[in-house]
Structures are given as structure tokens and as C-alpha cells.
C-alpha positions as CSV (number, residue, x, y, z in Angstrom):
1,X,-0.1,-0.1,-0.1
2,X,1.2,3.2,-1.0
3,X,1.6,6.2,1.4
4,X,-0.2,9.3,1.5
5,X,2.0,12.2,0.5
6,X,1.9,15.1,2.8
7,X,3.4,18.4,2.1
8,X,4.6,19.8,5.3
9,X,4.3,23.6,6.0
10,X,5.8,25.8,8.6
11,X,2.7,25.8,10.8
12,X,2.8,22.2,11.3
13,X,6.5,22.2,12.1
14,X,6.1,25.1,14.5
15,X,3.0,23.6,16.0
16,X,4.8,20.3,16.7
17,X,7.8,22.0,18.2
18,X,6.4,25.1,20.3
19,X,2.7,24.1,20.3
20,X,1.0,23.0,23.4
21,X,-1.8,20.5,24.3
22,X,-4.0,19.4,21.5
23,X,-2.5,21.2,18.7
24,X,1.2,20.1,19.5
25,X,-0.2,16.5,19.8
26,X,-2.0,16.6,16.3
27,X,0.9,18.3,14.7
28,X,3.4,15.4,15.9
29,X,0.9,12.8,15.4
30,X,0.9,13.9,11.5
31,X,4.8,13.9,11.6
32,X,5.1,10.4,13.1
33,X,2.2,8.7,11.1
34,X,3.8,5.9,9.3
35,X,1.0,5.9,6.6
36,X,2.4,9.4,5.4
37,X,5.4,10.1,3.1
38,X,6.2,13.7,4.3
39,X,7.3,16.0,1.6
40,X,9.4,19.3,2.4
41,X,10.6,22.2,0.3
42,X,13.4,24.7,0.4
43,X,11.1,27.3,0.8
44,X,10.0,25.7,4.1
45,X,13.5,25.6,5.0
46,X,13.8,29.0,4.8
47,X,10.4,29.6,6.8
48,X,11.6,27.7,9.7
49,X,15.4,27.7,10.1
50,X,16.8,31.2,10.2
51,X,15.4,32.2,13.7
52,X,16.4,29.2,15.5
53,X,19.9,29.4,13.9
54,X,20.4,32.9,14.6
55,X,19.4,32.3,18.2
56,X,21.5,29.4,18.4
57,X,18.5,27.2,19.6
58,X,20.0,23.9,19.0
59,X,17.4,21.6,19.9
60,X,14.8,23.3,17.7
61,X,17.1,23.2,14.8
62,X,17.8,19.4,15.5
63,X,13.9,18.9,15.5
64,X,13.6,20.7,12.1
65,X,16.6,19.1,10.6
66,X,15.2,15.2,11.7
67,X,11.9,16.0,10.0
68,X,13.7,17.3,6.9
69,X,16.2,14.5,6.8
70,X,13.0,11.7,7.2
71,X,11.1,13.8,4.3
72,X,11.3,13.7,0.5
73,X,12.9,17.0,-0.7
74,X,10.7,18.8,-3.4
75,X,12.9,21.3,-5.0
76,X,11.9,25.0,-5.2
77,X,11.3,25.7,-8.9
78,X,11.3,29.4,-9.3
79,X,11.0,29.3,-12.9
80,X,7.9,27.6,-12.6
81,X,6.5,30.1,-10.1
82,X,7.7,33.1,-12.1
83,X,6.1,31.7,-15.4
84,X,3.0,31.5,-13.5
85,X,3.0,34.8,-11.7
86,X,4.2,36.7,-14.8
87,X,1.9,35.1,-17.4
88,X,-1.3,36.2,-15.7
89,X,-3.1,39.7,-15.3
90,X,-1.9,41.5,-12.2
91,X,-4.3,41.0,-9.3
92,X,-4.4,44.6,-8.4
93,X,-4.7,46.8,-11.6
94,X,-1.9,49.3,-10.9
95,X,0.5,46.6,-10.3
96,X,2.8,46.0,-13.6
97,X,4.4,42.9,-14.7
98,X,8.3,42.9,-13.8
99,X,10.3,42.4,-16.8
100,X,14.2,41.1,-16.5
């Protein structure tokens, strides 16, 4: 049976590490679920790692790194994001498309 691919976001990791009570338990249960194949991205790393690295919070960094090591990495594809963003009409009329 194949595992359910679960794309992890920053709020889940932070809830698992810093949350209390029911929230922390639910977040941890998702991370530890053997029926899930966790997927992380470079963007997620940039969301959760800079602050604990800067403040030398080694245990928190270790927790996040353990999740990253156990998960599948989905590379950040800026070219796909930019193509999607710049091929559309601007969301707000006065925002012009950026050209490089």
C-alpha cells in the first residue's frame, strides 16, 4: 500500500515544536504517522530555520533537521513560479508585470 504524500508547511512544524496541548499532539501525530510520506521544500527550510539558527536554539534546529532528513525534498522551482506569476494579469490593476 502506498503512503499518503503529505506536504509539510511551517505552521505544522512550529506547532509540533512550540505548540501546547491538543495542537502539538495533532501536529506531532501527522509527522509521526507511518502511513504518510512527508514532503518538504527549500522554501519551508527558509521559513523555519533562520530564526532558531540565529538564536542558537540547537534543539529546535535539530528537530526541524530530523524532519527534513526523514522527508522527501521537493526542490524549489522558481522558473515555474515566475512563469505562473508573470503570465497572468496583475491581481491589483496598478501593479505592472516585472520584466528582466
